C-alpha positions in Angstrom: 214.8 63.7 100.2 217.8 62.0 98.4 220.9 64.5 98.3 221.3 66.3 95.1 223.7 65.2 92.5 227.1 67.4 91.8 226.1 70.0 88.8 226.5 68.9 85.5 225.9 65.4 86.2 222.7 63.3 85.3 220.4 62.5 88.6 220.7 58.9 87.2 224.2 58.8 86.4 226.0 56.1 88.7 228.8 58.5 89.7 226.1 61.3 90.8 225.2 59.4 94.0 226.1 61.2 97.1 227.7 59.7 99.2 229.7 58.5 96.3 230.2 55.1 95.3 233.3 53.1 95.5 235.3 52.8 92.1 235.0 49.2 91.9 231.0 49.5 92.3 231.1 52.0 89.1 233.2 49.6 87.4 231.0 46.7 87.9 227.9 48.2 87.0 229.6 49.4 83.4 231.0 45.9 83.1 227.1 44.5 83.9 226.1 46.9 81.1 224.0 49.2 83.4 224.8 52.8 82.0 222.8 54.6 84.4 220.4 53.9 87.7 216.7 52.9 87.2 214.4 55.6 88.8 214.2 53.2 91.9 217.8 53.0 92.3 218.3 56.8 91.7 215.9 57.5 94.6 216.4 54.7 97.1 220.6 54.0 96.9 221.4 57.5 98.2 218.9 57.4 101.1 219.9 54.0 102.4 223.7 54.8 101.7 222.7 57.9 103.9 221.8 55.9 106.8 218.1 56.2 106.2 215.4 53.4 106.9 213.3 53.3 103.7 210.1 51.7 102.4 210.6 51.4 98.5 207.4 50.6 96.4 208.4 49.9 92.8 206.8 48.4 89.8 208.0 45.1 89.2 211.2 44.5 87.1 212.4 47.9 88.1 215.8 47.1 89.6 215.2 46.9 93.2 217.8 44.0 93.9 220.6 46.5 93.4 218.8 49.2 95.3 219.6 47.4 98.4 222.7 45.2 97.6 224.9 48.2 96.8 224.2 50.0 100.2 224.5 46.9 102.1 228.2 46.2 100.6 229.1 49.6 100.6 228.0 50.1 104.3 229.9 46.9 105.0 233.3 47.9 103.3 233.3 51.5 104.7 233.7 50.3 108.6 236.5 51.4 110.7 237.0 47.8 111.5 236.2 44.4 109.8 233.0 42.6 111.2 234.2 40.3 113.8 234.6 36.4 113.1 231.3 34.9 113.6 229.4 38.0 113.8 227.0 39.2 111.4 226.9 42.7 109.7 223.6 42.4 107.3 220.6 40.2 106.5 218.5 39.9 103.6 215.3 38.0 104.0 213.4 36.8 101.2 210.0 35.0 101.1 210.9 32.1 98.7 214.3 29.8 97.6 214.2 30.9 94.2 214.2 34.7 95.0 216.9 34.2 97.6 219.0 32.1 95.1 218.8 34.9 92.8 219.9 37.5 95.2 222.7 35.7 96.2 223.8 35.2 92.8 223.2 39.0 92.1 225.3 39.7 95.2 228.0 37.1 94.0 228.6 38.7 90.6 228.8 42.3 92.2 231.1 41.2 94.8 233.4 39.5 91.6 234.7 43.2 91.2 235.8 43.4 94.6 239.2 41.1 94.9 239.1 40.5 98.5 235.7 39.7 98.5 235.8 37.5 95.3 239.0 35.4 96.8 236.8 35.3 100.1 233.5 33.4 98.0 235.2 31.4 95.8 238.6 29.7 97.6 240.7 27.4 96.1 239.6 24.0 96.5 243.1 23.1 96.6 244.4 23.9 99.9 247.9 24.0 99.0 247.3 26.4 95.8 248.7 29.8 96.0 246.0 32.4 96.9 245.7 36.0 96.7 247.3 38.1 99.5 245.5 40.9 100.8 246.6 43.0 104.0 244.7 41.9 107.2 242.8 44.9 107.8 241.5 44.5 104.3 237.4 44.6 104.5 235.4 42.0 102.8 231.6 41.0 102.2 231.2 37.3 102.6 227.6 36.2 102.1 226.0 32.8 102.9 222.9 31.4 101.3 220.4 29.5 103.6 217.8 27.7 102.2 215.6 25.3 103.9 215.3 21.8 102.1 218.6 22.0 100.0 220.7 21.7 103.5 220.8 20.6 106.7 220.5 23.0 109.8 224.0 21.4 110.9 225.4 21.7 107.5 224.7 25.3 107.4 226.0 26.2 110.9 229.2 24.0 110.3 229.7 26.5 107.0 229.1 29.2 109.1 231.4 28.3 111.8 234.2 27.6 108.7 233.6 30.6 106.6 232.4 33.2 109.0 230.2 34.9 106.7 229.0 38.7 107.5 226.1 38.8 105.2 223.2 36.3 105.1 220.7 35.8 102.3 218.1 33.6 103.7 214.5 32.4 103.7 212.7 33.0 107.2 212.5 29.6 108.9 216.2 28.7 108.1 217.5 31.9 109.2 215.7 31.3 112.5 217.6 28.3 113.0 221.0 29.6 112.4 220.2 32.5 114.4 219.1 30.3 117.6 223.0 29.4 117.9 225.0 30.7 120.6 228.1 30.5 117.9 226.1 33.1 115.6 226.2 36.9 116.9 224.2 40.2 115.7 225.5 42.7 118.6 224.8 46.3 118.3 228.7 46.7 117.5 228.6 44.7 114.5 225.1 44.6 112.7 224.3 47.2 110.2 221.3 46.6 107.8 218.3 44.6 107.4 216.3 43.9 104.1 212.9 42.6 103.7 212.8 41.8 100.0 209.1 41.4 98.9 208.0 42.2 102.3 204.2 41.9 102.0 204.7 38.4 100.6 206.6 37.6 103.7 203.4 38.7 105.6 201.0 37.1 103.3 202.8 33.5 103.4 202.4 33.2 107.2 205.9 34.3 108.6 204.8 36.6 110.9 205.8 34.6 113.9 208.9 33.7 112.4 210.0 37.4 111.5 208.9 38.3 115.1 211.1 35.9 116.5 214.0 37.1 114.3 213.7 40.8 115.0 213.8 40.0 118.7 217.5 38.7 117.8 218.6 41.7 116.1 219.8 45.0 117.7 217.2 48.0 117.6 219.7 50.5 116.2 220.2 49.4 112.6 219.1 50.4 109.3 216.1 48.6 107.7 214.6 48.5 104.2 211.6 47.0 102.8 211.5 46.6 99.3 208.2 45.3 97.1 206.2 46.1 94.2 203.1 46.6 96.5 204.2 47.7 99.8 201.4 50.1 100.0 198.9 47.3 100.9 200.6 45.9 103.9 202.4 48.9 105.3 200.0 49.2 108.2 201.6 46.0 109.2 205.4 46.0 108.0 206.5 49.4 109.2 206.4 48.0 112.8 209.4 45.9 112.3 211.4 48.7 114.0 211.8 51.4 111.3 212.6 54.8 112.8 211.0 57.8 110.8 211.6 55.7 107.5 211.5 57.5 104.1 209.0 56.2 101.7 210.0 55.7 97.9 207.4 55.2 95.5 208.2 54.9 92.1 205.0 54.3 89.4 204.6 54.6 85.7 202.6 57.4 84.1 199.4 55.9 82.1 198.8 56.5 78.8 196.9 60.1 79.5 200.2 61.1 81.4 198.1 61.4 84.7 197.2 58.3 86.0 199.7 56.0 87.7 200.1 52.5 86.7 201.7 49.8 88.6 203.3 47.9 85.8 206.2 48.7 83.5 205.4 50.8 80.4 207.0 48.3 78.2 204.8 45.9 79.3 201.5 45.4 77.3 198.8 43.9 79.4 195.6 42.1 77.6 192.9 39.9 77.8 191.2 37.0 76.1 187.3 36.4 76.4 187.6 32.6 76.1 184.7 30.0 75.9 185.2 27.2 78.8 185.3 24.5 76.1 188.2 26.2 74.6 190.0 26.9 77.9 193.6 25.0 76.8 193.0 25.0 73.3 193.3 28.5 73.0 197.0 28.4 74.3 198.0 27.1 71.1 196.3 29.9 69.2 197.9 32.6 71.4 201.4 31.1 70.9 201.1 31.0 67.1 199.6 34.8 67.0 202.3 36.4 69.1 205.5 37.0 66.4 208.4 36.7 66.6 207.6 33.2 68.3 208.4 33.7 72.0 211.2 32.1 73.5 210.3 32.3 77.1 206.7 32.0 78.1 205.2 31.1 81.5 201.7 29.7 82.0 200.0 30.6 85.4 197.5 28.3 87.0 196.1 28.4 90.3 196.9 25.3 92.1 200.0 22.7 92.3 197.7 19.7 91.2 196.6 21.5 88.2 200.4 21.8 87.4 201.2 18.2 87.9 198.2 17.2 85.6 198.4 19.5 82.6 202.2 19.3 82.7 201.4 15.7 81.1 198.6 17.1 79.1 199.5 20.4 77.4 202.7 19.1 75.7 200.2 16.9 73.5 198.0 20.1 73.0 200.7 22.4 71.9 202.9 19.9 69.7 207.0 19.6 69.7 207.5 23.3 69.3 208.0 24.2 72.9 209.4 22.6 76.0 207.1 22.9 78.9 208.8 22.7 82.4 206.4 22.6 85.7 207.0 24.1 88.7 205.2 24.6 92.3 205.8 25.2 95.8 205.2 21.3 96.7 208.3 20.2 94.5 211.0 19.2 96.3 213.6 21.9 96.6 216.3 20.2 94.1 213.5 19.5 91.7 212.0 23.0 91.9 215.9 24.4 91.2 216.3 22.1 88.4 213.3 22.9 86.6 214.0 26.5 87.3 217.6 26.3 85.9 216.4 24.3 83.1 213.7 26.9 81.9 215.9 30.0 82.5 218.9 28.3 80.5 216.8 26.8 77.7 217.8 27.9 74.0 214.8 26.6 72.6 211.2 27.9 72.9 210.2 26.8 76.5 207.4 27.4 78.8 207.0 27.4 82.3 204.0 26.1 83.9 203.7 27.4 87.3 201.8 28.5 90.3 202.0 32.0 92.1 205.4 30.7 93.4 207.0 32.0 90.5 204.9 35.6 90.5 207.2 37.3 93.1 210.6 39.0 92.8 212.1 36.1 90.4 214.4 37.9 87.8 213.8 35.4 85.0 215.7 36.8 81.8 213.8 37.7 78.6 210.6 36.5 79.4 208.3 37.7 76.1 205.0 36.3 77.3 202.9 35.7 80.4 199.8 33.8 79.9 197.3 33.6 82.9 195.1 30.6 82.3 193.7 30.8 85.9 192.9 34.6 87.0 194.6 34.9 90.5 192.5 34.7 93.7 194.2 37.6 95.2 194.2 40.6 92.9 197.6 41.5 94.1 199.1 38.8 92.4 197.9 39.8 89.1 200.5 42.7 88.8 203.7 40.4 90.0 202.4 37.6 87.6 202.4 40.2 84.7 205.6 41.5 85.6 207.5 38.5 84.9 207.6 40.0 81.3 208.4 43.5 80.4 211.4 43.8 82.9 214.1 46.4 82.9 212.7 48.1 79.8 212.2 45.0 77.7 208.8 44.4 75.5 206.8 42.0 77.1 203.1 40.9 76.7 200.7 39.4 79.3 197.4 37.9 78.4 194.7 36.8 81.2 191.9 34.5 80.2 188.4 35.1 81.1 185.1 33.4 80.5 182.6 35.3 78.7 179.9 37.0 80.9 180.1 38.1 84.7 184.0 37.2 84.2 184.6 40.1 81.6 183.8 42.5 84.7 187.3 41.8 85.9 188.5 44.3 83.1 186.6 47.0 85.1 187.7 45.6 88.3 191.4 46.0 87.2 191.2 49.2 85.7 189.9 50.6 89.2 193.1 49.2 90.6 195.3 50.8 88.1 196.3 47.9 86.1 194.2 48.6 83.1 194.2 45.6 80.3 193.0 46.0 76.8 191.9 43.2 74.1 194.2 40.7 72.8 195.0 41.5 69.5 195.0 40.0 67.2 191.8 38.5 67.8 191.2 34.9 67.9 188.4 33.1 66.7 187.1 29.8 68.2 186.4 26.6 66.3 184.7 23.5 67.8 186.4 21.5 65.6 189.7 22.8 67.5 188.2 22.3 70.9 187.0 18.9 70.3 190.4 17.6 68.8 192.1 18.9 71.9 189.7 17.1 74.4 190.1 13.8 72.2 193.9 14.2 72.5 193.9 14.7 76.0 191.2 11.8 76.7 193.3 9.4 74.7 196.6 9.8 77.2 194.2 9.7 80.2 192.8 6.5 78.9 196.3 5.0 78.5 197.0 5.6 82.3 194.5 5.4 85.1 197.0 7.6 87.2 196.6 10.2 85.0 192.7 10.2 85.4 193.6 10.5 89.1 195.5 13.2 88.4 193.0 14.9 86.4 190.2 14.4 88.8 192.2 16.0 91.9 193.4 19.0 89.6 190.0 19.9 88.7 188.9 19.6 92.3 191.7 21.8 93.6 191.1 24.2 90.6 187.4 24.8 91.7 188.0 25.2 95.1 190.7 28.0 94.3 187.9 29.4 92.1 185.5 29.5 94.9 187.8 31.3 97.2 188.3 34.5 94.7 188.7 37.6 96.6 186.3 39.2 93.7 183.7 36.5 94.4 180.9 38.6 92.9 182.7 38.3 89.5 184.1 34.9 89.9 180.8 32.8 90.6 180.6 28.9 91.0 177.4 29.3 90.0 177.9 30.7 86.4 180.3 28.0 85.3 179.8 25.9 82.3 180.5 22.3 84.0 180.3 20.1 80.8 182.3 22.3 78.8 185.0 22.7 81.6 185.3 19.0 82.1 185.6 18.2 78.3 188.4 21.2 78.3 190.2 19.4 80.9 190.1 16.2 79.3 188.3 14.5 82.1 186.2 11.1 81.6 183.7 12.3 84.0 182.9 14.9 86.4 184.1 14.5 90.0 181.7 14.0 92.9 181.8 17.3 94.7 179.4 19.5 96.8 179.2 22.1 94.0 177.8 19.5 91.9 175.1 18.6 94.2 172.1 20.0 92.0 173.8 19.6 88.7 171.5 17.8 86.5 173.6 17.8 83.2 175.7 14.6 81.9 178.2 13.6 84.6 179.7 11.4 82.4 180.8 14.0 79.8 179.6 11.8 77.0 182.2 8.9 78.0 181.2 5.3 78.1 183.7 3.3 80.0 184.1 -0.2 81.7 185.7 1.0 85.0 186.4 -2.0 86.3 188.9 -2.9 83.6 190.4 0.7 83.4 194.0 -0.1 84.2 197.1 1.7 85.5 200.4 1.7 83.6 202.2 0.8 86.7 202.1 -2.9 87.1 202.1 -3.2 90.6 199.4 -0.1 91.2 197.5 -2.3 88.9 197.8 -5.3 90.9 197.0 -3.5 94.1 193.6 -2.1 92.4 192.6 -5.7 91.4 193.5 -7.3 95.0 191.2 -4.6 96.4 188.4 -5.4 94.0 188.7 -8.7 95.0 188.6 -8.2 98.6 185.5 -6.0 98.3 184.1 -8.9 96.2 184.7 -11.5 98.9 183.8 -9.1 101.7 180.1 -9.8 100.9 179.5 -6.1 100.0 176.6 -5.7 97.3 177.7 -6.7 93.7 175.4 -4.0 91.9 177.4 -2.4 89.1 177.2 1.1 90.6 178.7 -0.4 93.8 181.2 -2.4 91.8 182.1 0.9 90.2 182.5 3.0 93.3 184.9 0.5 94.7 186.9 0.4 91.8 187.1 4.3 91.8 188.0 4.4 95.2 191.3 2.4 94.5 193.2 5.1 92.9 192.7 7.4 96.1 193.6 4.6 98.7 196.9 4.0 96.7 197.8 7.5 97.1 199.3 7.2 100.6 200.9 3.9 100.2 202.8 5.1 97.1 203.7 8.3 99.1 205.2 6.4 101.9 207.3 4.1 99.3 208.6 6.9 97.8 209.6 8.5 101.1 211.3 5.2 102.4 213.0 5.1 99.0 214.2 8.6 99.3 215.4 8.1 103.3 217.4 5.0 101.8 219.2 7.0 99.0 220.1 9.7 101.4 221.2 7.3 104.1 223.4 5.5 101.6 224.7 9.1 100.1 225.4 10.1 104.0 227.3 6.8 104.3 229.7 7.3 101.4 230.4 10.6 102.3 230.9 9.7 106.1 233.5 7.0 104.9 235.9 9.7 102.9 235.9 12.0 105.9 239.0 12.2 108.0 238.9 11.3 111.8 238.9 15.1 112.5 236.1 15.9 110.1 233.9 13.1 111.7 234.5 14.6 114.9 233.6 18.1 113.9 230.2 16.9 112.2 229.4 14.9 115.4 230.0 18.0 117.6 228.1 20.0 115.3 225.3 17.7 115.5 225.1 17.4 119.1 225.1 21.2 119.3 222.2 21.8 116.9 220.5 19.0 118.8 221.2 20.7 122.0 219.9 23.9 121.0 216.8 22.7 119.6 216.1 21.5 123.0 217.1 24.5 124.7 214.7 26.4 122.8 211.8 24.2 123.1 212.4 24.3 126.8 212.6 28.2 126.9 209.5 28.5 124.9 207.9 26.0 127.3 208.7 27.9 130.7 207.8 31.2 128.6 204.3 29.6 128.0 203.8 28.4 131.5 204.7 31.5 133.0 202.8 33.8 131.0 199.9 31.4 131.5 200.5 31.7 135.4 200.7 35.7 134.9 197.7 35.8 132.6 200.1 37.8 130.3 201.5 37.3 126.7 204.8 35.2 126.9 206.7 37.7 125.4 205.9 40.7 127.8 204.4 44.3 127.0 207.7 46.4 127.2 207.0 49.4 124.8 211.0 48.9 123.9 210.2 45.7 122.4 209.2 44.7 118.9 205.5 44.0 119.6 204.7 42.0 116.4 202.1 42.7 113.6 198.6 43.5 113.7 
């Protein structure tokens, strides 16, 4: 149990924590507007500061980030001696780039109130400029952010060697690459704390092997904290990361009866709207207009990346000019994801983030008013996290999940059993066939203007169906119950795609559209030229010229162009990067060039060495008929 606060103080007052926090931390909390601790902070901070391993489960938006950042900072600043150069004192692992960046920014904001650390984080760009002078023995926290895709491993290692950070905030893959360097040290004498944020998500995303390799490089004697909104559902696996008698902290919200536990903030109203398939997207405008005042920050969740790509071109036409719609998904390049994420959080006009579950976990997006789940998530655990993007830190929020009439309405009872009850959306919305017809016509007009958008729509619909068919609540979400024609029209499709699921479909595959497919063109002139060339080649090859075969040939062109188009884009990207690297190289001094070359050689040598070690371990294990990593009980044995 957490130590009791001094008499006469509130258990949630920042100065009531035992052991006491530093004065500068109290000043930081006051300046940031955090007048008192949230329940999870009041429970977790004293335990983590008191050298306890913790497993923390708390509703989304409850202040978990500061629950581990404050103990990490306090621990490192209370050491008898500073962490040695090129040694690491603490590591914070996050499942996504966006969440890692957010943690790093919160940490930087906190350390801005600690002058020695602030000076180390933001050194003057002018080497000759006067800098604050602190005693050589002054302890400071110097963090480094590691993100795959934004920098190269060589650049990260170079930064580490130059700045010698003692806290790493990272995604798993890039962290493992850095820890593999012989110049990066995590000895028992230096390493203090490990934090896994959104711990169950790290496992869900397939980072098990990477985490095992990271943990083998860390000392066993350390403090470890696991933080998530749903730790309990993966606790049997994640408590094996080396925790020693961990204290479990569970902070939940009482339901309306005061008895049942909820797993979402009390300030968040969770609702559902039964929406006929034909009105799937037309209903979105009605929802936005019925919420008063007009939501400034809204998130639309869909199930697949392809759906984001297609709907980002269609939905703005249906919603009008009142909202800025910004796409975000995991297959975007790292710089595109960061740019779009920043556009959304910094927008002063009403904005909508159209995204997948990549934005459902951990991200603290300020002031989200409304969350609409256009597609219920395949994994029921994601439902809580999606809703929790709104109603954070006591702010009022609203979430709506769209359900088709009939069997899908059983999802309401399913959620209630999982202690995430939803109520009907209010005010009630009436659906007009005229509105749905207008939405379909608007979407089709855009699709008819460019065959590329037709291709994206077909791919998006197929990927959406595949996701729907894999829903864990398969007895509720059944492909056999779908109204294909209504859904196809709602998506603005010109015809239903060919799929095994439609093998026995006897309805109208053309969706009422009559089109000259041979003359249906791409806006991109080069792509259209290539399509016609392929049509001509097919005709000259002696293939039957019946209308159906000609149509199939013309329809297949779009898909064959994808690989070629992707290769061209990749080549242009490589040329652009090469040009940028050349310009940067020419600006370097000879000494800087030599350091870069040495670092690149070092990284390449490390990779070869690690690969050779892995090969030898596998060979030895195979010869011995054992596992490559051994069976020593003292060593970390991995996850179930």
